[in-house]
N, C-alpha and C positions, 0 to 999 in steps of 0.2 A: 488324659488328653494333653499333649504338649502345647506350648504357646504357638509354635510354628503351625501345628495342625489347626488350632483354633483360628489363627490369623488367615491361613489359606482358605479355610471354609468361609470366613467372613468376606474375603476378597471374591470368592465365587458368587456370592449373593449380589444381585444387581443393585439393590437399594438398601439403605439402613433406616430403620424406623426410629427416628429421633424422639418421637413422642412416647414410645413404649418403654418397658422396663429393661434395664441393663442386666444381661445375664451375669451370674456369679463368676462364670469362667473368664469373663473379660476383666475382672478385678485382679489382674495378675501383672507382675513386673514385666514378663516377656511380651505379653500382649500390648501393654501400654507402650513399651519401648518401640515396638514395630508399627504401632498404629500412627498413621499420618493424617487422619481425619480430625481436624481441629474441633469441629462441632461435636463429634462423638466423644472426643476426649473431655470437652467441657462437661458433657452429660455424666461421664464417668466420675469426674472430679466432684460434681454436685452430690452424686450418690455416696462417694467416700466421705465427704464432709458431713452428710446428713446423719451418718452413724446407723443407718438402717441395716447394713450388712456387717456392722462391727466397726470399731475404732482402730485404724491403722495409720498412725502418724507418719511413719517412714514412707509408706506407700503413697500417702497424700502428698508428702514433700516431693517424692520422685515424680508423681504425675504433674505436679505444678512446675517442676523444673523442665520436664519434657514439653509441656504445653508452652512454656515461655520461649523455648527454642523455636517452636513452630510459629507461634503468633505472640510476640511480646506485648501487643496491645489488647489482648483478650480481656473482655469485661469481667470474666470469672476471676482473673488474677488480682483484680482491684480489691483492696482491703480498706475498710473504714478506719479513719483515724479517731481514736477516742477523744471525747471532750476534755479539754485541759482542766484539771482541778488543782487544788493546793498540793496534793500528793505528787502530781506530775511536774511541778515546778519547784525550783529551789527557793529557799527561805527569803533570799534577797529579792528575787523577782516577785514573789507573792506579796511581800510587804510593800514593795513599790506600787503594785497595782492597787492594794488596799488604801495606801496613802493618797494616791491620785483620785480615787473614788470619793474619799472623805473630803478632800479639798474641793472637788467639783460640787459636792452636796452643800458644803458651807457657802461657797460663792453663790450658788443658786438661791439659797435661803436669804442671804444678804440682799441680793438684787430684788427679790420679791418683796422683802420688807421695805426697802427704800422706795420701790414703786408705789406701795400702798400708802406710805407716809406722804407722798407728793399730792397735796390737795389740789394743786393747780392742774395736774393732769386730769383729775376727775372733773374739774370745772370745765376744762376744754372739751371733754367728751360729752358732758351734759349740756354744753352751751348750744342754743338753737336746736333743741331736740325736736325733730319734725313729728307731725301727727302720724297716725296710722295711715299707710298708703291707701288711697282710694277714698278717704274721708275728707269732707270739706270743713269739718269742725275741729277746733283744737281748744284745749283747756290749759290754763296755767298749771305748771308742774307742782306748784306749792299747794294747790288745792286738791283735796281728795274728791273722788267721784261719788262717795257716799255722804249725803248730807247728815249733819248732826241735828237730831230733833230734841226739843226740850221734853223732859218727862211730863207725861200727861198729869193734869191735876186730879183727874178721876182715876180711882183704882180700877183695874181690869175686872170684868165680871167673873164671879167665881162659881155660879151655878146657872141653871137654865132660866130661872125666874129673872135674874139680873140681865141675862142676854136679851130677854124680851123688852127690857127698858133701855137697852143700848141703842143710841142714835147713830146709825152707820153713816148716813149722809153728812151729818155734822162732823164726825170724826175724819171723813175723807176730805172735807173742806179744810179742816185744820192741818192735815198733812200737806195738802197742796199749798196752803198759805206759807207753811214753814219751808217747803222746798223752794218756793219762789224767793223767799228772803235769803236763804242760806246759799243756794247754788249760784256759782258765778255765771255771768252771761257768757254764752257760747260765742266764740270768735268765728265768724263765717268768712272763710277765705274765698274771695271771688275768683282767684286764680290759683296757680301753683304756689305752695307754701315757700316763702323766701328763706333760703338757707344761706348763711354767711359763707362766702367762697374763700375767705382767708382766715387762717388760724395763726394766732400769735404764739409761736413756739420758741421764742428767743431765750427763755429761761430753762428750757428742757435740755437734757443731755442728748448726745448724738444717738444713743441707744433708744431713748424715749421718743425722739423724733422719728426714728426708723419704724418703731412699733406703731406710733400714731399714724404715720403716713400710710403704712400698709393697711391699717384698720379702715382708714377713710377710703382707700382704693377698693377694698373689699365691699364696702357699702355701695360704692359706685357700681361695682360689678353686679351686686344684687339688684340694684335699681335698673341696670341695663337689661338684665335677664327678665325683669318684670315689664320691660318696654317703657319704663318711666325715664325717658332720655334726659329731660331737663334736670331731674333730681340727680341722675348719674353725672351730668356735666358739673353740677354743683359740688358733688363729693370728690370727683376727680380734681377739680380746682382746689379744693381744700387740701387734698393729698399733695398736689404740686406746690402749694404755698409752704408746706412743711419741708419736703425734700423733693426736688424735681427728679423724676425717673422717666425712662423711655417708655415703660409700660403704661404709665398714667397718661403721658402725652398721646400715645397711640390710641388708648381707649377713649380719651376725650375726643380725639379727632373722629373716631367712628361714631360716637354719640352725636357730634355736631353734624356729621353727614346724614344721619337718620333724621335730624331736625331740619336739614336743608340749610344749615348755616355754613355756606360754602367758604366764606372768607375766614371764619374762625377755624374751620377744619384745615384749610390751607396753611394757616399760621402754625398750627400744631404739627402738621406734617413737616414743614420747613424746619421747625425747631428740632424735631427728631433727627432729620437728615443733617443738621449742623452738628449734633452730638455724635451721630453714627451715620456716615454718608451712605453706607450700603444696606440700610435697614429695609428689608423686603416689605414688611407691613406698611411702613410709611410710604414707600414708593407705590404700592398698590392702592392705598387710600388717596394719595395725591393724584393718581391717575383717575380715580373716580370723580374727584373734585374737578379736575380739568375737563372731564367729559361733560359734567353738568354745567360748567362755565363755558362750554363750547370750544375749548382749546384741544381739538382732537389730536393735533400733531404732537404736542407735549405729552398728552396721555399715552399715545402710541409709543413714544420713546421710553417712558417710564415702564410700560408693560413689557417692552422688549428687554429692558435691563432685568426685570424680574424673571422672565422666561430664560434669559441667558444663564442665570444662577440656578433656577428651579424649572427645568424644562417640563416637569410633570405637573406644574401648578394648573389645575383645571380652571380655577376662577380667572386667572390672568389670561389663559388661552381664550376662554369664551369672551372676556371683556375686550381683548385685542381684536377678535374677529368682528365684534359689534362696532368697535371704533373704526376699523378700516371700512366697514360697510357704510357708516355715517359719513366718513371722509369722501367716499365715492359719490354719495348722494349730494354732498355739498359742493361738488364741482360745478362750475358755471354751466348753466343749461344753454342749449342752442337758442339762437336769436328768435325771440317770440314776436308774434304779430302785434303791431301797435294798437293801442286802445284809446278811445276818446275819453278825455278827462274833463269832468264838469268842474269849473272853477267858480267858487262862490266866496263871498266875503264872510268872515267869521267875526263875531263881536269880540271886543277886546276882553270883556269879562269872562268869556268862555274859558273855562279852566281845563279843557281836555289836553292831554299831553300826547296826542297821537302824532306820530311822525308821518308826514305826507309821503315819504318815499318808501314806506314799508310795503306798499303794494307791489313794488318792483324788486323787493329783496328776495333772495333765494330762501327756501323754506328750511333753513338749517340754523342752528345756534351760532352765535358770534363769539369768536375767540377774544380773550381779554386784550390781546395786543392788536386786534384788528379794529379799525374804526367802525362804528355802528351808525347806520343811517346816513343822513346828510345827502347833499346833492351829488357827491362823488363817491358814494359807497360802492358802486359797481365799476369804478374807473380802473385804469391800469394799475399794476402793482406800485408804480412810483407815485400814483395819485392817492393811494388808499390811506396814507397817513395824513390826509388833508383836513380841511376845516369842518368836517361833518361832526355833528353832536346830536344824536337822536335821543339819548337817554336823559340829558339835562337840558332839554329845550325850554327856553323861557316862554312866557305868555306873550307872543308877538303876533303880528298879522300873518306872518308866513316866513318861510326861510328863503323865498325867492328862487327855489329850485324849479325844475321842470314841472313839478306837480303842485306848485304853490297855490294855496287857497286865496291868495291876496290878488285882487284885480286892481292893479296900480295904473289906471288909465290917466289919472291926473296927479302928477307928481308934485310934491311940495318939498319942504325941507325934511331931511331924514328923521328929525325928531317929531315932526308933526304927525305923519302917518304911521311911522314905525313904532309908536308907543313911547311913553315917557321914559327918559333915561333913569328915573329914580328906581325903576324896577330892577335895574342891574347895578345899583350902587353897591360897592364893596363895604362890608362892615369894617369897623376900626380894627377888629382882631384879624380879619382877612387881609387888610392892607399891611398890617405889621408882619403877617406871615409872608406875604409876597415880597415885602421889602427885605426881610431876612432870608429869603430863599427857602422857606420851609412850607410853602403852599402844598396842599394835598391834591393829588391828581384825582380825576373823576373815577368812578367805579370801573366802568368799561367804556368810557367815552373815547372818541377818536383822538388822535394826536393833535397837538397845537398847530399853529399856522406854520408856513414855510420857514425852514431854518436853512440858512446858507452854510454850505460846507464844501469848500473847494469849488465853488461855482455851481453846486447842485442844490436843489431845494429839498431839504429833508426836515421832518418834524422833530421837535425836541420832546423827548419822553422822560417822564419822571421815573425815579428808582422804584424798587418794590416797596420801599417804605413810604413813598410819596414825596420825597425831597427832590427839589429841582434846583440845579445850579444856575442862578439868574445871572451870574457873571461869566457864563460861558462865552467864548469868542464867537462872533457871527461875521464871517467873511472879512471885509476890509473896514467894518464899522468900528469906530472908537468905543472904548468900554462903556461910557454913559449911554450912547445910542444902542449898543448891543444889549445893555440891561433893560432899556425901555422895550426893545423888541421881545426879549425873553419874558418880560412881565406881561406884554400883550399876548404872547403865545399861551402863558399859563392861564390868564383870565379867559381867553377864548376857550381853552380846554375845559374850564369850569362853567362855561355857559354864560359868562358875563361879557356879552358882546359889546355893549356900549362902552364899558371901561376899557376893554381891549382896543376899541376903535380910538379912544383918546390916547392910549399909549402909542399906537401906530402913527397917529397924527403928530404927536410930539416928536417921534423919531424922524418922520419925514421932514418936519420943520427944522429940526436940528441938523439933518443931513444937508438940506438946502443952504442953511446958514454957514455950515462949516466948509462948504465948497469941496467936498470929497468927490473924486472922480472914480466912481464905482457904479456903473449903470446896473450891474447885476443885483447889487444889494438894494438899490432904490426900486428896481422892478419888483423884488420880493416884498418890500414894504407896501407898495401900492396894491399888489395882489392880495396880501393879507388883509389890508383895510377894505378892499373890495369884498372879501369874504364876510367881513363883519357887516357891511352894508347889505349884502345878500341875505344874511341870516336875519337881519332886522327888517327886511322887506323894502328897503330903500334901493330899488333897482336902478334908478337914474344915476345916483351917485356911484353905484357899483359899476355901471357901464363906463362912466368917466374915468374911474381909477383903473379899470382894466385897459382902456384905450391908452392911458398914460404909460402903463406897464408895457404894452405892446410896442409903443413908440421907442421905449428904451431897449427892449429885447423882442425883436420880431419873432413871430411864430413860437412864443412861449406857451406851453400847453395849458397851464392852469388859468391864466388870465383869459385865454380864448374860451375855455370851457365855462368859466363863471360869467363871462359876458353873454355867451349864448343862453345860459339859464336866465339871466336877467332879461334879455330880449324876449324870451319865451314867456316869462311871467308878465311882460307888458303887451303880449299878443302881437309882437313884431316878429312874425314867424319867418319872413323872408331873411332878415338879418340873422335870426337864430339859426336858420338852416345853413346859411353860408358859414357861420362860425363852427357849427357842428361838423360840416364836411371838411373844413380846414383842420379841425382836431383829428379827424380820421385819417387825413393825409399824413399827419405827424406820427400818430400812433394808432394802428388799426385795432388794438386790443382794448380800447376804452369802450366798455359795454354800454355805459350810460349814453354816449354819443350815438351808438347804433340804435338804441331804443328811441332816443329823441328824434333822430332823422326819420325813422319809420312813422312815428306819431305825427310829426310836423308835415310829412309828405301827404298823409291822408287829409290833414286840415287844409293844406294849400290846394289840393285837388277839389275839395268841397268849396273853397273860397274863390279860386281863380279859374277852375275848370281844367280842361285838358291842356291848355296853353300856359299852365302855371310856371313851367320852367323858363319861358321867355320873359317873364316879369321878375325873375330873380336877379339880384346884383351879381357882378362877376365874382366867381370864386377864385381867390388867389392860388397860384401854383406854389407849392412848398418845395424849396430846393432839397436835393438829396441829403445835403449835410444836416438838415433839420429833421429829417425823417428818422425817428427813433427806432422803428421796427426794421429799418433797412441797415442801420449801423450797429446792430447788436453784434458784439464781438463773440467769436466762438469761445467756449471754455478753454482755459489754459491746460497745459499738459499736466500740471499738478492736480487740477480739479478733476480732469479725466482719470488720472491715476487713482485719486482718492475714491471717485465713484466706482471704478473697476474693483478696487480693493474691498470696498464696502459690499458691492454686489457679490464678489467672490466669497466674502465671509458669510453673508446671508445665505448664499446658495449652499456653502459647506455646512452651515448649521442646519438648514432644512434637510439636506441630504443625510446628515448624521442622525437626525431625529427619525426620518423615514427609514433609514437603514436599521436602526435599533428596533423600530416597531416591526419591520418585516422579519428580522431575525428572530424576534421573540415569538411572532406568529408561527414561523417555521418550526421553532423548538416545541411549541405547544402542539402542533400537528404531529410531530414525531412522537411525543409522549402519548398521544391518542392513537398512534398507529396509522395515521392517515398520511402515508409517505408520498402519495401522488400530489396532494395539496402542498406538502412541505417542499417538494421539488420546485413548484412554481414560486414559492416565497424566496427560496434560496437563490433561484435564478435571477429574480428581481434584485436581490441584494448584490449579486455579482455585477449587475449592470451599474450599480452605484459605486461599488468598490471592487474592481476586478482583481485587486492584489490582496484580498483578505483570505488568508490561508484557512482559517476555521470554517469559512463557508464552503470551501471546496471539500474539506473532509466531511462536513455534515451532509452535503449533497451526495458524496460518494457513499455514505452510509445508506441514504435513501435508495440509491441505485442498487446497492447490494441486497437490501430488503426486497426490492422488486425484481431480483435476478437479472439485472441489466449490468453484467459484469464489465463489458467493454467500456461503457460510459463511466462506470466507477473507477476503472483503471485510468482513464483519461483525466478525471478530476484529481486522482491521487498524484499523477504525474505533474499536473499544474500546481498542486499544493507544494510538491517537493522542489519545483523551480523557485517558488517564493521563499520556502523555508526548507533547506535541504536536509535538516536533521529532525523533521517532524515525525514522531513515533506513530501517531495515529495514521498519517498518510502511508507509512511503510506497512503497518499492520493491515489496513484496509486494502491496500494494493495487493498484499499477499492473499487476502481472501478473494479478491477479484481474480488473481492468477489461478487460484485453486478452482474457482468456478469455471475458468477457461481451460482447466486441465494442463496448465503450464506449471508443472510441479517444481521444475528447477528454479524458475523465477520466484515462485512462491517461497521455496526454501531459502533463497538468497535474501528476500525481504524479511522473513522471520528471523534469520540470523542477525540482520542489521538491528532489528528491534531488541533482541536479547543482548546484543553487544552494547547498546545504549543503556538498557535497563534489564539486568539479569533476573529481576524479581517479577517480571510479567508472566504470570502462570498461564494465561490464555495463549500467549505466543509459544510457550513450551509444549503445551498440549497439541497445538496446531502443527508444530514442527515434527512432533512424533508421528502424527497422522500422515503428514505430507511425505515424510521419509519412507514410511511403509508404502504409500501410493507410488512414490518415485521408483522404489525397487520393483514393485509389481509391474509398472509400465516398462522398465528396462528389461525385465524377464519376458514380458509379452513381446517386446520388440525383437529379442533374440530368438524367441520361438516362432516368430512369423516367418513365412517362406522368404528365401533370399531373393534379392533383386536379380534380374537376368544379367549374367556376367558379360563383360565387354571382351570381344575377341582381340587377342594380343598376338601379333606375329612372333614366332620363336625362331631365333637365328642359331644355327648349329655352330658350336664352339669346339675347337680342337683341345684335347687334353685328356688326362686320365680320368675315367668315369668315377673311380672310387674317390679320388681326391676331390672331384667336383661335387660329389655327394656329401662331403663333410666340410662345411665351410668353417674356416678359422679366421682369427683376427689378422694372421700374417699373410695367408695366401687364400684369397677368395675373389672370384670374379665380381661378386656383389660389392665387396669392399672396394675394389678398383673403380667400379661404377660410381660409388658414393664419393670417393675421393675426387673423381673427375667432375662431379657436380657440386662444388663447394660454394657456389654463388647463386642460390635460388632467387628468383625475382618475384615470386608470389607465394601465397600460402599453399597452393597445390604442389609446386615443386618442393617446397620445404617439407611438406607432409610426406611426399613420396620418399625423399631421402631419409627422413627420420624413421619411417616405418621399415624401410629396408635395413637400416642399422639396428633397429630394435629386434626385428625378426632374426637377424643373424647374431644378435647379442654382441655387436661390435661397438663397445663403449668408446673406443679410440676414434672410430669414424664419426660417432656422434659428437665427440669433443672437437674434432676438426671442423665439423659443420657449425658448431656453436662459435668456434673461434673466428670463422669467416662471416658470421652473421652479426649485424649491428644490434646492440642490446635493446635499443628503443623499438626495433622492428620485430622483436621476439613475440610480444603480445598479439600483434597483427597476424603473424605467420601461424601462431598456435590457436587462433580464434575458432577454427573448425576442427582442430586435431587434439583438443584438450581432453584428456581423461587421466585416470589414476596411473595407468601403466606408463604413459608418456612422461608424466611428471617424475615418477620414480626413476625411469631410465635416464632422464636429463640430469637428475640429482646425482646419480651414480657417475655419469660421464664427467660432470663438473668436479666431483670429489676425487675420482681415480686418476684423471689425466690433466684437466685444465687448471686445477688449483695450484699445482707445482709450477706450471709454466707462467700463468698470469692471474694471480689472485685478485687483482683489481677488476679484471674482466668478469671473473666469477661473481664478485660483489655487484657489479652493474647488471649482470644477467638476473641475479636473484632479486635485485631492486625493481626490475621491470616485469619479472615473471608473475608476481602476485597481482598485477593490475589487469591480467587477462580476464575476459568475461567468464563468469561462472567458476572462477578459481576457488572461491571459498566453499562452493558446493562439492567440487571434485576433491578438494583437500579433506573434506569431512569423510569421504568414501575410501580413503587410503587404508590399507591393511596395517597391522601392527609392525611388521618387519619393514614396510615401506616408510613408516613414520620414523623408525629407528635410523634409516639411511639419512633422512632429513636432519635428525638431531646430530648425527656424526659429522655431516658436512659443516654445520654451523660451529661445532666444537673445533674442527680443524681450521675453519676460517677465522675464528676469534683468536687463535694462537698465532696468526700471521701478523707480522709487523708491516704496516703500510702507511704511506703519507696521505692517501686519499680517503681513508676511513679509519675510524677508531673502534675500540672494543665496544664502546657504548652504542655506536651505530650498528654494529653486528647484532648486539643484543636486542635493540629496537626492531631490527629487521626480522630477527628470529621469532619475535612475538607474533608476527603475521603468518608464520608457517607452523609454529608448534602450538 
């Protein structure tokens, strides 16, 4: 049986059994040469290589070369490279490898020997050896755990009779007595074993330091995994004392977070971010610290930075949602109903540190930069950096706020009732720090007293390290007075109100003596000293200083608010009510004033009855210029632009995340075969990004799977508008056209795909099928009954009947008609003239028609008349008649003809002799010398026809 017969029989079979045995007849040169099935060829090659049917080296080589032509990347063609040995390398290369290995071995041995000889390294490792984790007892390392016993004076019994005489109790007492003498006393650790956190590694080499630092860090990791966080912190500190590394700082920060040592954790995170500003772990852990310290805004910013770099970070996403929820909870609550407060005197020795204003605070943690407690903790944003200090409140009678526990009905000197000033004396060390400008700020206390800055009252805040610039300028005050004021601010911030009061008094006295004309600065000094009086419970002096401040600056907000609080602490509710109402005229956002007005209103109703308003003093009218809530300037154009840009960036980021998630869900649905669900996801993606080409092609695929060909074609058209050369869009539109039985359009799209990539086998198979379907549809169309003919009137023409029956190019009535209609106005007239010339085979008449037709109008006129016969006839007319007269016009006609709709499909259906006419025309045209086109232009144009 010949190879052709075998191959034809194999082609007749519908399927090939790849798992079965290869017939011997297929192991033939002819069969292998004609076989195009790559998978089957691979199976044949495996059989030949196995030697089961014999060894044929030449046949194996022939099969490999044929398979390489069909699929160069076939896995069967891969050959393993043998391991390199001394035989496969040259002598020089092998000797170089051996020398390098020997050198490495010698260096390793030297390094190991030098490390063993360093006794100091062993001492550092053995230093402060901790006990076994979980045990509270430790023993000196120099002692052994097994006590040494003195040999017994009595020989051990040797038989049963001697055993009867052996005194067991006496021997046990002897053993106990020796163990008590010899064993060292156990060291009972009441707490965690103390491990030195610093290691002196100054005499070690850099390599030894690195090794020791890594070993200490590993010990810390082991302690961390065992949840012994204090020991982990100690070992991480030892590692950092040797060589500071980012990993050790990060690990120690996490251990400090687990121990709730927030400030230590914050310090480590900041250190990491100094060394590496974009460290994700440090940002995430700093955000956790911010959350626990109550600074939700800073925590949210850090988490957003993490998510910008790592959008899939689940921990950061969850933490951000929790933080935003807490931020919403911490927003100011609506105005609550006033409550009656019982004011009672508290003994001076009572050492509770409760803040009287906590009952009115919102139930959310306090940020480090936000003032805590105090009489103005719920005031307007400009007030919140004020004189409150809830965390470092000294032992005094009260703070003089609206909820003060001090009933100051009989006022004396401020030192008599407010407690001794000795309680607030600054130690010598603290005074030196204040004088040198290195005082430490409170942990989370509020800002110091009012600081003048261009006429505004702003607090002076310490740096992150706690340093305060005491020489900072303060308005128009000279440097000595400005320093006094800054020292008073710092003392107030640290809770030393009596010493702060002395500083403010010295500044006021110096101001008066110097004769400075700056009522704003003097008003601030009086207001700050009034805050000290209020904190110390001296309400009378507070009222006097606030009144002086208001004389200097009418309708100043802080003095009014402090005087109102002092009035309320003295139960002078009418005056307090007037001041609170004046504060609300200046700024309606002061929540403390709202709460106090509600509370005092109830008290006045109980005290004076329904006519309580008539007994009130006159409430002054605040001018519009002093009303802060009315003169708030709208944000500038730059601020609005920045906000809009930020909002746009956030919206774009959220849309990108949502788009990616929806696209992934749609892809997953497609893999599962759930095309209806995938359609919904892709449609939502297009709402977010209507110009995304891949989504259109993916949704078109779903429409094709659901046999919704019209929608699939629409999506492919939309994809091609976005990306005109997208192969997937052309291919899927071809499938949609095939489903709609528009075989011409389908063939055109498939040819476009193959023109871009000739290796697309699916497109080749589809094109073959569509070509067959197209020919069948054309044949069916020709076989179908003809349409009813239109009645045409026939005019009798004089002439010889025989001559009229034989039309020629020289004498023909039809030729005269065609020549008479050389200027068609639409496609119908052009088609009639062209068909008449083609039926009479009058190429000269066709050439005259083309000469009178503009080249750019030719695609429009041929849009309904394009077929293979018309193209061939036009080519002959151009070649035989028009080329000699006007070659430039021929070139222009050819340059426009190929742009006609369905031209590529019709060109594919041309016969062999018709294609020969096209080739001859371009050969004749390329031989013509012209100024409007070159030979290369003709060649490029010919590629679109041939």
